[in-house]
N, C-alpha and C positions, 0 to 999 in steps of 0.2 A: 480818522475819527472812529471808525469801527474798531481798529486795532487798539486804540486807547480804551474803548469800552470793554474790549475783551480782556485787556490787562487788568482793568479795574474790577473785573468780575460782574459787570453791569451791562449785559448784552441788551440790545434792542429786542424786545419780546414781540413776536409776530403771531397773529392768528390768521389762518387761511380758511375761507369758506368756499367750497367747491373744489373737488379733487379730480378735475378733468385733465386734459392735455396741458393746458397752460399752467395750472396749479402744480402738476407733477413735474414739469420742467423747472419751475421755481424751486421745488423741494430738492431736486437733484443738486442745485447749486447752493442753496441756503445752508446745507449741512457742511459745506466747504468754505463758508464765508465767516471770517472771524468777526465777533461782535454781534452776530445774529443768532437768535434762538427761536425756532418755530415752536411756540408753546402749545399750540393746539391746531388741529385740522377738523373742520366740521363738514359733513356731507350727509345728504338725506339717506345715503347708504353707507354706513360706517365701514362695512367690509370693503367697499370701493376705496375709501380713504386709506384704510390700512394697506390695501394692495398697492395704492399709489406710492405710499411711503416706502414699501418694500421694493417696488420697481425703481424708485429713485435712489436706492442704496442704503436705506435706513435699516439698521439691525432690529431684531425683535425687541431687544432691551430699550433701544432708542425710541420706539414707538408705542410703548406700553405703559405710559404714565397713567395711574388709576384715577387721577383727578386733576383739575386745573391747578390746585394748590401744589400738588407734587410736581407738576410740570413747571410751575413758576420757580420752584426751588432748584431747578436744573435736573429734575428727575426724568427727563425725556419729553416726549410729545404726547399730549392727550388727544384721543380720537373720540368724536361724538357726532350726534346727528342734529344738534341744535345750534344753529348759527347765532341766535340771540343769547344763549347761555355763554357761548364763546366770547361774544362782545362784552358781556358783563363780567368776565373773569378778572379777578384782581391782578394787577401787575402788567396787563397787556398794554402795549404802546401803539401798534399799528395793526389794522385789519385789512386784509385783501379780500375783496369780493370778486370771485372768479366763477360765479354761477351762470352768467349769460342770460339770466332771467330778469327782465327790466323791473317788474314789480318787486321781486326779492331784493334787487340791488338798491332800490329806493328805500325800502324798509330797513335794510341793514345799515345803509349810510346814516339814516336818521337816528337809529339806535346808537351808532358810533358817536354821533355828535353829542347825544345826551350823556354818553358815558365818558366823553373826553378822549376818544380814540381817533388817531389819524386814519384816513381812508385812502387806500389805493384801489381805484375802480378799474379793474380789468374788464368789468362788465360794461363795454362801450355801448351796449344797447340801452342801459339805464342812463348813461351820460347823454346820448343823443336825444333821449326822451325828455329829460328834466335836469341835465347837468348844470346849467346856469343857476338854477335855484338851489341845487344841492351845494354848489361851491359857495354861494352867498351864505347859506345856513352854516356851513363849516366855518367860514370866517367869523361869523357872529358867535360861534361856540368856541373860538380860539384854537381850532384844529385845522389840519391840512386836508384838503380834498385834491386828489391827484390822478391824472391819467397814468396809465401803466407803461413804464419804460420797457422797451422790447417789442411792444405792439406798435404798429405803424403810426397812429396819431401822435403819440408822445415823441417819437423820433422825428416826425415832421415838424412838430412844434419846436423841438430843440434846434432844428436846422433853420427855421424861420427866426428864432431868437438870435442865433449866431449871426445871420446875415444882417439883421437890424442893428445888433450891437456893434457890428463892423461898419455901420453907416451905409449899408446897401439897401436899395429899394427892392422889396420882394415882388416879383411880377407874377409868379405862380409857384405853387407847392402842392405836393401830393405823393402818390405812390403808383406802382405798376401793378397790373393784374392781367390774367388771361381773359380776353373778352371777344365775343361776337354778339351781334344784335339778337340772334335767336336764343342766346343763353337766358334771356329774361323769362322765357317760357318753360325752361327745364324744370322737371319735378324730381322728387326723390326716386321715382321709378326708373328714370333713365340717366341719373346723374353720373353713375359709375362709368358709363361708356365714354364720357368726356374726360375722365381721369385715367382711362386705360386699364380699368379694373373690372373684374367680374363681381357680382353681388356677393358671391361666396368668399372671394379674396378680401373684400371690404369688411365683411362680417368677421372673418378670422382676425383681421387687424383691429377690431373694436371700433370701426369708423362709423359714425352716425351719418346716415345719408342726408337728413334734413340740415344738419349743421354744415356739412361739406357743400350742399347745394346753395346755401346762403352766400358762400364765397363765389360760386359760379354764376348765379343768376343776377348779380349786381347789387344785392341787398347789402352785403357787408361793406362794399365800396361806398354806398350811399350813407350808411350809418357812420362809417369812419370819417368820411369827409365832412359830415355835419359836425362831428366832434372837433375836427381840425379847424373848421371855420369859426366855431363858437369859442375856440381857445386862442386863435391867432388874430382874428379880425379880417382874415381873408374871406371872400364870399364866393358863392357859386354863380355860374352864368344863369340867366333866367330860364333857360331850357334844361338846366341840370348838367349832369356829367356827359361829356362828349366821347370819352374813351378814345382819343386819337391814337392810332398806331405810332410808335415812336421808339427809336433806338437811343441809347444814352448819348451818342455824339450828335443827335438831332434835337436834344432838349431845348437849347436856346433858340432854335429856328422854329420848331413846332409850337412851343409854349411862349409865344409872344403875341401881342395883339393882332387881330385880323388886319388892321390898317397897316401893319408892318409885314404882312405876309404870313402870319401865324394863324393859330386856331382860337385864340382867346377872345372872349367877349369884352373883357376889361382887364386892366392891370390890377393885380392883387386878387387873383382867382385861385380857388381850389380846383384841381383836375386830376383825374386818374388816367394814366396812359395804358394802352393795350400792348401786350407783348407779342402780338401777331397781326398781320395785315388782314383786311376784311376778306380776302380770298382764301384765308386759312394758312398762308405761308408764314413761316416763322421769321422772327427778327433775331439775328445772331446776338447782338449786344443789347438784349432786352433788359427790362428792369422789373420783371415779374415779382420778385421777392423784396424789392427795395423801395426807397423813398428818394425824393429829389426836391430841390428848390432852384428856381430860375430868378436871377436878379439882374439889375440894370446899373451900368456905370453912370454916375451922376455928372461926370465931367469927362472931357477928352483925356485928361491926365490919367484918370482911373481906367478908362478904356485902354490906354497905352500900357498900363500896368497889367491888365488882363492878358494882353498879347505877350508882354515880356516874360510873364510867369507861366505861360503855356496853358491858360484856361481855354476850355472849349467854348467858343462863342458862335453867334450867328454871323452872317456875312457883313453886318455893319460893325462888328466888334464890340457893340454896346451891351448886348444881352449875353450873359454867361450862366453857367450852372454848376452846381455841386450835387452829388448824389451818393447814397450809401446803398450798395448792391444787395444787402441782406438785412433781415431783421431776425432776431433770435428769440422772440416772444419771451416765454417764462425764464429762459436762461439768463436774461438781462434784468429781470424784474427787481432784483435786489437793489438796483440803483434808485428806484422810486421809494422803496422802503427806507433806505438810508437817508435819502434827501429829505423825506418828510420828517423822520424822527430826529435827525441830527442837524439839519440846516433849517428846518421849518419851511421848506420850499417844495412846491409840487413840481413834477416833471411834466408840465403842461396842465392847464385847468381852464374851464370855460370862463369867459369874461363878458359874454353877451349872447343873445339869441339871434344868430345871423343865418342859420341854415337848418333845414328840417329833412328828415327821411320819412317820406309818406308812402302809404300802401297803394300799389297799383295792381290791377287784376291780371292774372296770367292767362285767363281764358274767358269764354262766355260763361257767366255764372248766374244761376237762377236765384230768385228770391228765396230766402230761407237757408241758403248755403252758409255753413259755419266756416269762418275763416280760420286758417291754421298757422298764420304768422310767418316769421322769418324762415326762408328756405323750404317752405312747404309746397302744397299743390295749388294754392289759390291766389297768393299775392307775392309780389316782390317789392323791394324798396326803391324809391326814386328820390334823388336829391333835389331839393327845391329851396329857393330863397325863403327865409322865414316869413317875410312880409307876404309873399305869394301864398304860402301855406295857410297863414292866418286869414288872409282875405278870402280864400276859397273854402275855408272851414274844413281843411283836409285832415284825414285820419292818419296819425303817426303809425309807422310800421310796428313800433313797440307796443301798440294797443290793438293790433289787428289779429288777435288770437282769442278764439272762443266766442267772438261776437258773430251775430247772424246778419246777412244782408236783408234789407227791407224791400229791395227791388232787384230786378234783373239788370246786369251790367255787361257791357262789351269788354273784350280784351284791351289791356293797356289803358284802362280808365283809372285815373287817380281818385280814390275813394274819399268821401267826406263823412263827417260825423253823422249827417242825416241819412247816410246810406246803410247804417248799421243800428242794431239794437243789442243791448248787452244784458246778459244774465250774469252779473258780476259776483265773484266771491269777494271777501273783504280786502284781500291784497290787490286785486284788480281795481276795485273801487278806489282804494287809496292811491293807486298809481294814476288813475284818471284825475282825481282831485289835485294831486301834485302837479300833473301836467297843466291843468287849467290854471293853477296858481302861478306856475312858471310863465305861462303866456301872459298873464296879467301883470306880472312883476317886471318883465323884460320886453321893452319895445324893440322890434328888429332894427338893426343898424347896418351900415356898410353900403358901398356903392352898388353891389350886386342886388341887395334887397331893394334899394331905391330904384334901380333900373327896372326891376320886375313889377313894382307896385303900380 
């Protein structure tokens, strides 16, 4: 379909907002993909956007369109600092939000709906905060709202779809990561020791300590699994993520219900597995970079087929697994762009509010402390069934930035709305209103939510 668009001289015109690592990786492949034209790139720092294009292999001529109009006519890519101007540019088909900023992602998505643009939401922080409502608004506007292929939530959603379309019951799905319980309290000051880098080496590589810390301290896992639950109907355990250590050949044995000797609270659960044991020893066949699904044979005949075709199963032969060892983030993002523009289909999208990523404290914090959000010094994200989050009035991690504590709190305390006061700017206030509207519009559902209520 892309090749047909290329031959007809009618490429899918794409706008990218946010020229970080994910966006740059997309740019590196988009220029090699027939039928795609990156019409514009917006970043608060246009010089960074221009540098990203250059790093991704775009010549100076390719990245120097003087206007959106020139870019639309095939005169290269226009670089600007205004995401909303990009969204409003004539001829644009798909907008990618890769900002990583929840409030910005929500505002950009709604501007896209008003302008008739499909949205690929790389910004999983925005999706975890208000994705179900955004997907509903997109459908009402007649456009696609999609998770980002190449990022783990969309790949997990694809694997769940594959299993269900094959008539298999999904028992668990998720991803791998490096995990130790103490990682929840790591701050940007000591994050590089866990990556085997010095601060100078990280700075030379342009690596943001707060962003990398969000992967280590469990926040990104909580956010991503909230997105997976809301997109697939799978649900978290009442206690959230357990991060069980697990090798790839152990998936069907570890990720089965506790009643059958596994670690799961219930069938149909999201879970993240650890790539090392709790004593720090590594697991050779780990899944740190990958995704998985565990499914169950519905009959003895299907279990026999699992055995005949060499699937890795548990001791009963009824639980089996599939996994993908790697994800290529922005290098694969063109799949989402093409699917939205040409098929009118998302590569995963929220269908309900089943899980939430809430803010928990990293240390003893005094009243008046200003929270610094994902990957920072003050809070980390914890996965929670949506019903439990709403019943407890918990504060989403996506809104735990720039607000102040109204009381002193102990470490590992899940915060509530009553624990903070906000001095909000317009964007933050709109994000709060959107979140509240999402909570009102979507009643939590699923067995995990019911079990926790």
